[in-house]
Biopython code that builds the backbone (N, CA, C, O; Angstrom):
import numpy as np
from Bio.PDB.StructureBuilder import StructureBuilder

atoms = [
    (1, "MET", "N", (73.665, 80.068, 131.223)),
    (1, "MET", "CA", (73.013, 79.915, 129.810)),
    (1, "MET", "C", (71.729, 80.465, 129.836)),
    (1, "MET", "O", (71.490, 81.360, 129.026)),
    (2, "GLU", "N", (70.671, 80.026, 130.776)),
    (2, "GLU", "CA", (69.254, 80.243, 130.865)),
    (2, "GLU", "C", (68.953, 81.679, 129.723)),
    (2, "GLU", "O", (68.271, 81.803, 128.706)),
    (3, "ARG", "N", (69.941, 82.707, 130.589)),
    (3, "ARG", "CA", (69.718, 84.448, 129.998)),
    (3, "ARG", "C", (69.751, 84.181, 128.862)),
    (3, "ARG", "O", (69.043, 84.975, 128.243)),
    (4, "LEU", "N", (70.438, 83.107, 127.921)),
    (4, "LEU", "CA", (70.578, 83.980, 126.625)),
    (4, "LEU", "C", (69.989, 81.970, 125.290)),
    (4, "LEU", "O", (70.540, 81.015, 124.743)),
    (5, "LYS", "N", (69.079, 82.358, 125.440)),
    (5, "LYS", "CA", (68.473, 81.216, 124.947)),
    (5, "LYS", "C", (67.950, 81.369, 123.739)),
    (5, "LYS", "O", (67.509, 80.468, 123.025)),
    (6, "HIS", "N", (68.016, 82.963, 123.406)),
    (6, "HIS", "CA", (66.885, 83.042, 122.121)),
    (6, "HIS", "C", (68.807, 83.504, 121.259)),
    (6, "HIS", "O", (68.984, 84.396, 120.430)),
    (7, "VAL", "N", (69.484, 82.927, 121.609)),
    (7, "VAL", "CA", (71.373, 83.206, 120.955)),
    (7, "VAL", "C", (71.692, 82.004, 119.750)),
    (7, "VAL", "O", (72.223, 80.938, 120.061)),
    (8, "ASN", "N", (71.411, 82.233, 118.760)),
    (8, "ASN", "CA", (72.024, 80.903, 118.448)),
    (8, "ASN", "C", (73.135, 81.137, 118.113)),
    (8, "ASN", "O", (73.716, 82.052, 117.529)),
    (9, "ARG", "N", (73.415, 80.081, 118.603)),
    (9, "ARG", "CA", (75.174, 79.631, 118.719)),
    (9, "ARG", "C", (75.655, 79.477, 117.935)),
    (9, "ARG", "O", (76.582, 80.243, 117.674)),
    (10, "SER", "N", (75.361, 78.465, 117.109)),
    (10, "SER", "CA", (76.199, 78.255, 115.829)),
    (10, "SER", "C", (75.954, 79.002, 115.222)),
    (10, "SER", "O", (77.175, 79.158, 115.220)),
    (11, "ASN", "N", (75.571, 79.766, 114.588)),
    (11, "ASN", "CA", (74.316, 81.417, 113.826)),
    (11, "ASN", "C", (76.351, 82.634, 114.421)),
    (11, "ASN", "O", (77.156, 83.351, 113.828)),
    (12, "VAL", "N", (76.186, 82.179, 115.629)),
    (12, "VAL", "CA", (77.572, 83.317, 116.392)),
    (12, "VAL", "C", (79.041, 82.889, 115.897)),
    (12, "VAL", "O", (80.043, 83.506, 115.534)),
    (13, "ILE", "N", (78.726, 81.676, 116.039)),
    (13, "ILE", "CA", (80.902, 80.747, 115.515)),
    (13, "ILE", "C", (80.183, 80.774, 114.412)),
    (13, "ILE", "O", (79.832, 81.945, 114.557)),
    (14, "ARG", "N", (79.638, 80.437, 113.365)),
    (14, "ARG", "CA", (80.180, 80.847, 111.771)),
    (14, "ARG", "C", (80.447, 82.208, 111.454)),
    (14, "ARG", "O", (81.294, 82.387, 110.579)),
    (15, "LYS", "N", (79.871, 83.292, 112.011)),
    (15, "LYS", "CA", (79.663, 84.376, 111.678)),
    (15, "LYS", "C", (80.838, 84.546, 111.893)),
    (15, "LYS", "O", (81.424, 84.869, 110.860)),
    (16, "ALA", "N", (81.919, 84.435, 113.364)),
    (16, "ALA", "CA", (82.764, 84.970, 114.173)),
    (16, "ALA", "C", (83.723, 83.642, 112.616)),
    (16, "ALA", "O", (84.608, 84.068, 111.874)),
    (17, "MET", "N", (83.290, 82.463, 112.571)),
    (17, "MET", "CA", (85.202, 81.834, 111.703)),
    (17, "MET", "C", (84.632, 82.802, 110.172)),
    (17, "MET", "O", (85.563, 83.362, 109.593)),
    (18, "LEU", "N", (83.759, 82.926, 109.780)),
    (18, "LEU", "CA", (83.609, 83.865, 108.986)),
    (18, "LEU", "C", (84.310, 85.019, 108.413)),
    (18, "LEU", "O", (84.887, 84.936, 107.329)),
    (19, "LYS", "N", (84.269, 86.242, 109.209)),
    (19, "LYS", "CA", (84.646, 86.773, 110.159)),
    (19, "LYS", "C", (86.599, 86.993, 109.550)),
    (19, "LYS", "O", (87.126, 87.707, 108.698)),
    (20, "GLY", "N", (87.143, 85.926, 110.566)),
    (20, "GLY", "CA", (88.391, 85.321, 110.126)),
    (20, "GLY", "C", (88.925, 84.920, 109.099)),
    (20, "GLY", "O", (90.094, 85.012, 108.725)),
    (21, "ILE", "N", (87.567, 84.219, 108.382)),
    (21, "ILE", "CA", (88.415, 83.503, 107.037)),
    (21, "ILE", "C", (88.935, 84.692, 105.930)),
    (21, "ILE", "O", (89.879, 84.542, 105.155)),
    (22, "ASP", "N", (87.911, 86.161, 106.075)),
    (22, "ASP", "CA", (88.162, 87.229, 105.953)),
    (22, "ASP", "C", (89.155, 87.761, 105.644)),
    (22, "ASP", "O", (89.909, 88.238, 104.796)),
    (23, "ARG", "N", (88.850, 87.468, 106.840)),
    (23, "ARG", "CA", (90.512, 88.490, 107.453)),
    (23, "ARG", "C", (91.920, 87.977, 106.675)),
    (23, "ARG", "O", (92.795, 88.699, 106.196)),
    (24, "VAL", "N", (91.862, 86.503, 106.699)),
    (24, "VAL", "CA", (92.986, 85.676, 106.047)),
    (24, "VAL", "C", (93.421, 86.248, 104.361)),
    (24, "VAL", "O", (94.500, 86.488, 103.821)),
    (25, "ARG", "N", (91.828, 86.317, 103.852)),
    (25, "ARG", "CA", (91.962, 86.369, 102.912)),
    (25, "ARG", "C", (92.444, 87.734, 102.325)),
    (25, "ARG", "O", (93.093, 87.911, 101.294)),
    (26, "ALA", "N", (92.034, 88.551, 103.113)),
    (26, "ALA", "CA", (92.781, 89.852, 102.603)),
    (26, "ALA", "C", (94.038, 90.181, 103.014)),
    (26, "ALA", "O", (94.841, 90.997, 102.562)),
    (27, "MET", "N", (94.112, 89.135, 104.300)),
    (27, "MET", "CA", (96.042, 89.374, 104.444)),
    (27, "MET", "C", (96.389, 88.865, 103.666)),
    (27, "MET", "O", (97.312, 89.509, 103.168)),
    (28, "ARG", "N", (96.187, 87.844, 103.080)),
    (28, "ARG", "CA", (96.739, 87.090, 101.656)),
    (28, "ARG", "C", (97.033, 88.165, 99.944)),
    (28, "ARG", "O", (97.699, 88.313, 98.920)),
    (29, "ALA", "N", (96.033, 88.578, 100.693)),
    (29, "ALA", "CA", (95.756, 89.308, 99.271)),
    (29, "ALA", "C", (96.739, 90.266, 98.918)),
    (29, "ALA", "O", (97.467, 90.441, 97.941)),
    (30, "SER", "N", (96.505, 90.955, 100.227)),
    (30, "SER", "CA", (97.725, 92.135, 100.367)),
    (30, "SER", "C", (98.848, 91.253, 99.965)),
    (30, "SER", "O", (99.167, 91.403, 98.785)),
    (31, "GLU", "N", (99.634, 90.244, 100.725)),
    (31, "GLU", "CA", (101.156, 89.977, 100.378)),
    (31, "GLU", "C", (101.168, 90.059, 99.490)),
    (31, "GLU", "O", (102.029, 90.739, 98.932)),
    (32, "ASP", "N", (99.784, 89.123, 98.533)),
    (32, "ASP", "CA", (100.241, 89.078, 97.480)),
    (32, "ASP", "C", (100.123, 90.591, 95.961)),
    (32, "ASP", "O", (100.534, 90.358, 94.824)),
    (33, "MET", "N", (99.710, 91.509, 96.231)),
    (33, "MET", "CA", (99.987, 92.820, 95.915)),
    (33, "MET", "C", (101.523, 93.936, 96.114)),
    (33, "MET", "O", (102.072, 94.878, 95.541)),
    (34, "LYS", "N", (101.668, 93.170, 97.168)),
    (34, "LYS", "CA", (103.101, 93.658, 97.618)),
    (34, "LYS", "C", (104.065, 93.087, 96.857)),
    (34, "LYS", "O", (104.854, 93.741, 96.176)),
    (35, "ARG", "N", (104.040, 91.307, 96.968)),
    (35, "ARG", "CA", (105.198, 91.278, 96.090)),
    (35, "ARG", "C", (105.183, 91.153, 94.999)),
    (35, "ARG", "O", (106.167, 90.674, 94.436)),
    (36, "LEU", "N", (103.789, 91.631, 94.122)),
    (36, "LEU", "CA", (103.886, 92.044, 92.623)),
    (36, "LEU", "C", (104.111, 92.966, 92.305)),
    (36, "LEU", "O", (104.922, 93.053, 91.383)),
    (37, "ARG", "N", (103.364, 94.538, 93.041)),
    (37, "ARG", "CA", (104.469, 95.886, 93.918)),
    (37, "ARG", "C", (105.797, 95.680, 93.277)),
    (37, "ARG", "O", (106.102, 95.805, 92.091)),
    (38, "ALA", "N", (106.510, 95.346, 94.281)),
    (38, "ALA", "CA", (107.768, 94.711, 94.112)),
    (38, "ALA", "C", (108.795, 94.310, 92.570)),
    (38, "ALA", "O", (109.646, 94.954, 91.956)),
    (39, "LYS", "N", (108.454, 93.537, 92.466)),
    (39, "LYS", "CA", (108.752, 92.786, 91.163)),
    (39, "LYS", "C", (108.609, 93.788, 89.906)),
    (39, "LYS", "O", (109.063, 93.487, 88.802)),
    (40, "THR", "N", (107.878, 95.118, 90.185)),
    (40, "THR", "CA", (107.612, 95.941, 88.724)),
    (40, "THR", "C", (108.222, 97.304, 88.791)),
    (40, "THR", "O", (107.875, 98.229, 89.526)),
    (41, "THR", "N", (109.097, 97.285, 87.989)),
    (41, "THR", "CA", (110.176, 98.679, 88.325)),
    (41, "THR", "C", (109.720, 99.816, 87.982)),
    (41, "THR", "O", (110.401, 100.638, 87.369)),
    (42, "GLY", "N", (108.392, 100.023, 88.372)),
    (42, "GLY", "CA", (107.791, 101.268, 88.288)),
    (42, "GLY", "C", (107.705, 102.376, 87.309)),
    (42, "GLY", "O", (107.482, 103.560, 87.562)),
    (43, "ARG", "N", (107.899, 101.859, 86.222)),
    (43, "ARG", "CA", (108.398, 102.878, 85.253)),
    (43, "ARG", "C", (107.208, 102.963, 83.823)),
    (43, "ARG", "O", (107.175, 103.577, 82.756)),
    (44, "TRP", "N", (106.299, 101.941, 84.558)),
    (44, "TRP", "CA", (105.261, 101.365, 83.232)),
    (44, "TRP", "C", (104.121, 102.546, 83.891)),
    (44, "TRP", "O", (103.795, 102.814, 85.047)),
    (45, "SER", "N", (103.804, 102.962, 82.859)),
    (45, "SER", "CA", (102.547, 103.951, 82.573)),
    (45, "SER", "C", (100.934, 103.929, 81.564)),
    (45, "SER", "O", (100.749, 104.299, 80.405)),
    (46, "GLY", "N", (100.687, 103.778, 81.822)),
    (46, "GLY", "CA", (99.242, 103.202, 81.281)),
    (46, "GLY", "C", (98.672, 104.197, 80.439)),
    (46, "GLY", "O", (98.090, 103.882, 79.401)),
    (47, "VAL", "N", (98.813, 105.511, 80.857)),
    (47, "VAL", "CA", (98.941, 106.587, 79.273)),
    (47, "VAL", "C", (99.337, 105.772, 78.016)),
    (47, "VAL", "O", (98.722, 105.342, 77.041)),
    (48, "GLU", "N", (100.525, 105.742, 78.413)),
    (48, "GLU", "CA", (100.779, 105.834, 76.998)),
    (48, "GLU", "C", (100.473, 104.019, 77.020)),
    (48, "GLU", "O", (99.829, 103.962, 75.973)),
    (49, "GLU", "N", (100.510, 102.936, 77.395)),
    (49, "GLU", "CA", (99.821, 101.695, 76.796)),
    (49, "GLU", "C", (98.728, 101.634, 76.732)),
    (49, "GLU", "O", (98.413, 100.748, 75.936)),
    (50, "VAL", "N", (97.670, 102.253, 77.277)),
    (50, "VAL", "CA", (96.250, 102.750, 76.036)),
    (50, "VAL", "C", (96.473, 103.315, 74.729)),
    (50, "VAL", "O", (96.123, 102.778, 73.678)),
    (51, "ARG", "N", (97.043, 104.372, 74.831)),
    (51, "ARG", "CA", (97.835, 105.185, 73.057)),
    (51, "ARG", "C", (98.498, 104.031, 72.560)),
    (51, "ARG", "O", (98.398, 103.733, 71.370)),
    (52, "ARG", "N", (99.308, 103.210, 73.532)),
    (52, "ARG", "CA", (100.267, 101.855, 72.043)),
    (52, "ARG", "C", (99.179, 100.909, 71.782)),
    (52, "ARG", "O", (99.506, 99.925, 71.119)),
    (53, "TRP", "N", (97.595, 101.014, 72.269)),
    (53, "TRP", "CA", (96.571, 99.097, 71.767)),
    (53, "TRP", "C", (95.846, 100.580, 70.561)),
    (53, "TRP", "O", (95.410, 100.563, 69.410)),
    (54, "ARG", "N", (95.998, 101.428, 71.351)),
    (54, "ARG", "CA", (94.929, 102.239, 69.986)),
    (54, "ARG", "C", (95.556, 102.602, 68.863)),
    (54, "ARG", "O", (94.840, 102.938, 67.920)),
    (55, "GLU", "N", (96.503, 102.615, 68.756)),
    (55, "GLU", "CA", (97.736, 103.129, 67.576)),
    (55, "GLU", "C", (97.404, 102.055, 66.721)),
    (55, "GLU", "O", (96.968, 102.213, 65.581)),
    (56, "LEU", "N", (97.734, 100.269, 67.604)),
    (56, "LEU", "CA", (98.072, 99.154, 66.956)),
    (56, "LEU", "C", (96.315, 98.829, 66.444)),
    (56, "LEU", "O", (96.048, 98.735, 65.246)),
    (57, "ARG", "N", (95.779, 98.758, 66.977)),
    (57, "ARG", "CA", (93.729, 99.182, 66.386)),
    (57, "ARG", "C", (94.038, 99.961, 64.467)),
    (57, "ARG", "O", (93.800, 99.808, 63.269)),
    (58, "ARG", "N", (94.563, 100.610, 65.256)),
    (58, "ARG", "CA", (93.820, 101.356, 63.549)),
    (58, "ARG", "C", (95.435, 100.563, 62.432)),
    (58, "ARG", "O", (95.488, 100.739, 61.215)),
]
sb = StructureBuilder()
sb.init_structure("model")
sb.init_model(0)
sb.init_chain("A")
sb.init_seg("    ")
for serial, (resi, resn, name, xyz) in enumerate(atoms, 1):
    if name == "N":
        sb.init_residue(resn, " ", resi, " ")
    sb.init_atom(name, np.array(xyz, "f"), 0.0, 1.0, " ", f" {name:<3s}", serial, name[0])
structure = sb.get_structure()
């Protein structure tokens, strides 16, 4: 370890842990999106929704 005195080990460990946490968060978000997507029928149209709300404002 004499050769690596310039390496801040706690910083390396912190970065590795944060990277792992980010990966877990991304996987959870992906699973949530898949679950929400499965609940929808796929018949919803964003264009029709915008037009409906615009008509309601008038």
